[in-house]
C-alpha positions in Angstrom: -95.1 37.1 15.1 -93.4 38.2 18.3 -91.3 41.3 18.2 -88.0 40.4 16.5 -84.8 42.3 15.9 -82.8 42.1 12.6 -79.3 43.4 12.4 -78.7 45.0 9.0 -75.6 46.1 7.1 -75.7 48.4 4.1 -73.8 48.4 0.9 -71.0 50.5 -0.6 -71.5 54.2 0.1 -74.9 53.5 1.7 -75.9 54.3 5.3 -79.0 53.7 7.4 -81.1 55.6 4.9 -81.1 52.6 2.6 -83.6 51.0 5.0 -85.8 54.2 5.3 -88.5 53.2 2.8 -88.7 49.6 4.1 -88.9 50.6 7.7 -92.1 52.5 7.0 -93.6 49.2 5.9 -92.2 46.7 8.4 -94.9 47.1 11.0 -94.3 47.1 14.8 -93.1 43.5 15.2 -89.8 43.8 13.2 -87.0 46.1 14.2 -84.0 46.9 12.0 -80.8 47.6 13.9 -78.3 49.2 11.5 -74.7 48.4 11.8 -72.2 50.8 10.4 -69.2 49.4 8.5 -66.0 50.5 10.4 -63.4 52.4 8.4 -60.0 51.2 7.4 -60.3 47.7 8.5 -60.0 44.2 6.9 -63.0 41.9 6.8 -61.8 40.1 9.9 -61.3 43.3 11.8 -64.7 44.6 10.6 -66.5 41.5 11.8 -64.6 41.4 15.2 -65.7 45.0 15.9 -69.3 44.3 14.8 -69.3 41.3 17.1 -68.3 43.5 20.0 -71.0 46.0 19.2 -73.7 43.3 18.9 -72.8 41.5 22.1 -75.8 39.2 21.9 -75.9 35.4 21.8 -77.9 34.8 18.6 -78.9 37.2 15.9 -80.8 37.5 12.7 -78.4 39.1 10.2 -79.2 40.8 6.9 -76.8 42.4 4.5 -77.2 44.3 1.3 -74.5 44.3 -1.5 -71.1 44.9 0.3 -73.1 44.5 3.5 -74.2 41.1 2.2 -70.7 40.0 1.9 -69.8 41.2 5.4 -72.9 39.5 6.8 -71.8 36.2 5.1 -68.2 36.7 6.3 -69.5 37.4 9.9 -71.6 34.2 9.8 -68.5 32.2 8.8 -66.3 33.9 11.4 -68.8 33.7 14.2 -71.1 30.7 13.3 -72.6 30.4 16.8 -73.8 34.0 16.8 -76.1 33.9 13.7 -79.5 32.3 13.8 -80.5 33.2 10.2 -78.8 35.0 7.3 -80.4 37.1 4.5 -78.1 38.3 1.7 -79.4 40.9 -0.8 -77.8 41.6 -4.1 -74.5 39.9 -3.4 -72.6 36.8 -4.4 -70.1 36.2 -1.6 -67.0 35.5 -3.7 -64.0 37.3 -5.2 -64.6 40.4 -7.3 -63.9 40.1 -11.0 -60.6 41.5 -12.2 -62.4 44.2 -14.3 -64.1 45.6 -11.2 -60.8 45.5 -9.2 -59.1 47.5 -11.9 -62.0 50.0 -12.0 -61.7 50.5 -8.3 -57.9 51.1 -8.5 -58.6 53.7 -11.2 -61.2 55.4 -9.0 -58.8 55.6 -6.1 -56.0 57.0 -8.4 -58.4 59.6 -9.7 -59.4 60.6 -6.2 -55.8 60.9 -5.2 -55.0 63.2 -8.1 -58.2 65.2 -8.5 -60.4 64.6 -5.4 -63.9 63.3 -5.3 -66.9 65.3 -6.5 -69.6 62.9 -5.3 -71.9 60.5 -7.0 -73.3 61.9 -10.2 -77.0 61.6 -11.1 -76.0 59.5 -14.1 -74.0 57.0 -12.1 -76.7 56.8 -9.4 -79.3 56.1 -12.1 -77.1 53.3 -13.6 -77.4 51.5 -10.2 -81.2 51.4 -10.6 -83.3 49.4 -13.0 -84.8 51.5 -15.8 -88.2 51.4 -14.3 -86.9 52.5 -10.9 -85.0 55.6 -12.0 -87.2 58.0 -10.0 -85.7 61.4 -9.0 -86.4 60.5 -5.4 -84.3 57.4 -5.5 -81.5 59.0 -7.4 -81.4 61.8 -4.9 -81.4 59.3 -2.0 -78.3 57.5 -3.5 -76.5 60.9 -3.9 -77.5 61.9 -0.3 -76.1 58.8 1.2 -72.9 59.3 -0.8 -72.6 62.8 0.5 -73.3 61.7 4.1 -70.4 59.2 4.0 -67.9 61.3 2.0 -64.5 60.8 0.4 -62.8 59.1 3.3 -65.5 56.4 3.5 -65.2 55.7 -0.3 -61.4 55.4 0.0 -61.7 53.1 3.0 -64.3 50.8 1.3 -62.5 50.6 -2.0 -59.1 50.0 -0.3 -60.1 47.5 2.4 -63.1 45.6 1.0 -62.2 44.9 -2.6 -60.0 41.8 -1.9 -62.5 39.1 -1.2 -62.6 35.3 -1.1 -65.2 32.8 -2.0 -67.3 31.8 1.0 -69.4 29.1 -0.6 -67.8 26.1 1.1 -67.8 27.9 4.4 -71.5 28.8 4.2 -72.5 25.4 3.1 -70.7 23.9 6.1 -72.6 26.0 8.5 -76.0 24.3 7.7 -77.4 27.7 8.5 -80.8 28.9 7.1 -79.8 31.4 4.4 -81.8 33.4 1.9 -80.2 35.0 -1.2 -82.3 37.6 -3.0 -81.1 39.1 -6.2 -82.2 40.2 -9.7 -81.6 37.7 -12.5 -79.8 40.3 -14.7 -78.0 42.3 -12.0 -74.6 43.1 -13.6 -73.0 43.6 -10.2 -73.2 40.0 -8.9 -71.7 36.7 -10.1 -74.7 34.6 -11.1 -72.6 31.5 -11.8 -71.7 31.4 -8.1 -75.3 30.6 -7.3 -75.8 27.8 -9.9 -72.7 25.8 -9.4 -72.5 23.5 -6.3 -74.7 25.5 -4.0 -77.7 23.1 -3.7 -78.5 22.8 -0.1 -81.8 22.3 1.9 -80.6 25.3 4.1 -80.2 27.7 1.2 -83.1 29.5 -0.5 -82.5 31.4 -3.7 -85.1 34.0 -4.4 -84.6 35.4 -7.9 -86.6 38.2 -9.3 -86.7 39.2 -13.0 -84.9 42.4 -14.0 -81.6 44.0 -13.4 -82.1 46.1 -10.2 -79.3 46.1 -7.7 -80.6 48.5 -5.1 -83.5 46.2 -4.2 -84.3 47.6 -0.6 -85.3 50.9 -2.2 -86.4 49.7 -5.6 -88.6 46.9 -4.3 -89.5 47.8 -0.7 -92.8 45.9 -0.6 -91.2 42.7 -1.9 -88.3 43.2 0.5 -90.5 43.6 3.5 -92.5 40.5 2.5 -89.4 38.4 2.1 -88.0 39.5 5.4 -91.2 38.4 7.1 -91.2 35.0 5.4 -87.5 34.6 6.2 -88.1 35.3 9.9 -91.1 32.9 10.1 -90.2 30.1 7.6 -86.5 30.5 6.9 -86.1 27.0 5.5 -89.1 27.1 3.2 -88.1 27.0 -0.5 -89.5 29.5 -2.9 
């Protein structure tokens, strides 16, 4: 494979460190270019700013969790800019009402009492039982500290109101890979199994409940990225 660049967007309260483990395994031919999520912007504004930062004709775009939704939204907004799309641990659709209410409660709590950071217990809950290593829990807490309270408020305030992108993505006829865990409680599994059949879309479903797949399954992640870059339309 010739040297290739992949633009990557991280998830809620994650920064470039989410790719740290995978980057040690990528090899010299694949380069991850991390895109930070701008603060206090709508999805349209976020994608317009990212487009200005990228400034290239065609890109390979990968997003994890919230970053997966942004990557899908970017592809819909700028269809001529994306060559391939890889979405990890995200179903690009509206958030359930229960999660929206939880986010409102978190924002209200922060306003009244401040934010003390991601607890070890909450960090562990984002990982599959077999992945709850101290090093990964520490990594999640470290990224949360790096980004801080203002970032959490920005993300919960501006990125919670989402829309279903299914019809828009299907219309693109763009090679897309979705990789997620079968029992991940943070995604909408029905979204994938109702009206999404397309020769351009490849669903790669792993057993388990892990959400933080780039750090929980870095070897599988790197393998799938390589396959995506070489054979983006090959079904698994």
